[in-house]
Each structure stands twice: as C-alpha cells, then as structure tokens.
C-alpha positions in Angstrom: 21.3 -2.2 61.5 19.6 -3.3 58.3 19.1 -6.8 58.0 22.2 -8.0 55.6 24.3 -5.9 58.2 23.3 -8.7 60.9 24.3 -11.7 58.5 27.5 -9.9 58.0 28.2 -9.3 60.9 27.3 -12.7 64.0 26.7 -12.7 67.1 30.1 -14.5 67.6 31.5 -11.1 66.8 33.1 -8.9 69.7 33.7 -6.2 67.3 31.7 -3.3 69.7 28.0 -2.3 67.6 29.0 1.4 67.7 32.7 0.6 65.4 31.2 -2.2 63.0 29.8 0.5 60.5 33.5 2.0 60.9 34.8 -1.1 60.1 31.6 -2.3 57.2 33.1 0.8 55.1 36.7 0.0 55.5 35.7 -3.2 53.4 33.4 -1.1 51.4 36.6 1.0 51.0 39.4 -1.9 49.8 36.9 -3.8 48.1 36.0 -0.3 45.2 40.0 0.7 45.4 41.6 -2.7 45.3 39.4 -5.9 45.2 40.1 -7.0 41.2 38.6 -10.4 41.2 36.4 -12.6 43.4 36.5 -16.6 43.1 34.4 -19.1 45.5 37.0 -21.9 46.1 34.3 -24.1 48.1 31.3 -23.7 50.0 33.9 -21.9 52.8 36.5 -20.6 51.1 36.3 -17.0 49.3 39.2 -15.9 47.4 40.0 -11.8 46.4 42.4 -11.1 43.6 43.8 -7.4 45.0 46.0 -4.8 43.5 49.9 -5.5 45.5 49.1 -1.8 46.7 47.2 -2.7 49.0 48.4 -5.6 50.8 49.5 -3.2 53.8 45.8 -2.6 54.8 44.3 -5.2 53.6 46.6 -7.4 56.4 45.7 -4.8 58.0 42.4 -4.8 58.2 42.4 -8.4 57.9 43.7 -8.8 61.4 41.4 -6.2 63.5 38.6 -8.3 61.7 39.7 -11.9 62.9 40.6 -10.5 67.1 36.8 -9.9 66.7 35.3 -12.7 65.0 38.3 -15.2 65.3 36.3 -17.7 63.3 37.5 -16.1 60.0 41.1 -17.7 58.6 43.0 -14.8 56.1 45.3 -16.3 54.0 47.7 -14.3 51.9 49.7 -15.4 48.3 51.3 -13.7 45.6 50.3 -14.8 42.0 51.8 -13.5 38.7 54.2 -11.3 37.7 55.0 -7.4 36.5 52.0 -6.0 35.2 50.0 -8.8 35.8 51.1 -9.6 39.9 48.2 -9.5 42.2 47.5 -10.2 46.0 45.4 -13.5 46.9 44.0 -13.3 49.8 41.6 -16.3 50.9 39.2 -16.5 53.4 37.7 -19.2 55.3 34.5 -19.7 57.9 33.6 -23.0 59.1 30.8 -24.7 57.8 28.6 -22.8 60.4 29.2 -19.3 59.1 28.9 -19.6 56.3 26.1 -17.0 55.5 28.8 -14.5 56.7 31.3 -15.6 54.1 28.2 -15.4 51.4 27.1 -11.8 52.5 30.7 -11.0 52.1 30.8 -12.3 48.7 27.8 -10.3 48.4 28.9 -7.2 49.4 32.4 -7.6 47.2 31.0 -7.3 44.3 28.4 -5.1 44.7 31.5 -3.2 46.1 33.9 -4.0 43.2 36.7 -2.0 41.6 36.9 -1.5 37.8 
C-alpha cells in the first residue's frame, strides 16, 4: 500500500485490505465522471458538487464507505434548477480524522471531471 493510501485508509477502517484498492477505484471513477466542484467548508467538512445523474452511484458508494469507516458522515442535498441543478455531497469527519479528509480532497481534485 502506498503512503497516500495509508492516509486515505486509516486504521479505523474495517474494509478488508484486499478490497481497499477496489473501493479507491470506485471513488476515482466517481471523481472522473461526476465531480464538478469541491469546496472546503471547514477543516472537518468538504463539499462536492456532483452531476445529478451520479446521485444513485454516490449514495451507494458512500453508504458502503460508512459501513466500514464509521467516522465519515455523508449528507446529500440538491441545489439549482435545470442545467444548473447539482447534487451536493457534504463529507464530515471528526477532528482526529482531518488527515483522511485532506487525502480524500487531494485525490478528488486530481481525478476531477472537467
């Protein structure tokens, strides 16, 4: 496992090690196909603006992530109308997990859809 993956996947995560690269690939796919914007709302909260068509995939992915990394809180809201409509996904972590959120934010920016 790379150093970046070790920050991204903390000891608190219960996802089996063999499944972790697959989960990372799922997030990378979401970033590449649906992530339109990312904003840091606070040190412990990150907001992604997603293509509305990706909401079912994002909900499934975040539900599975919550089951193995219980420190994440994922909240979905919608904003805008018509072509400006977007799904906002807020990701919140406790202060002790800010490094994980930082790593997730970096990975998202690197893979963001254009």
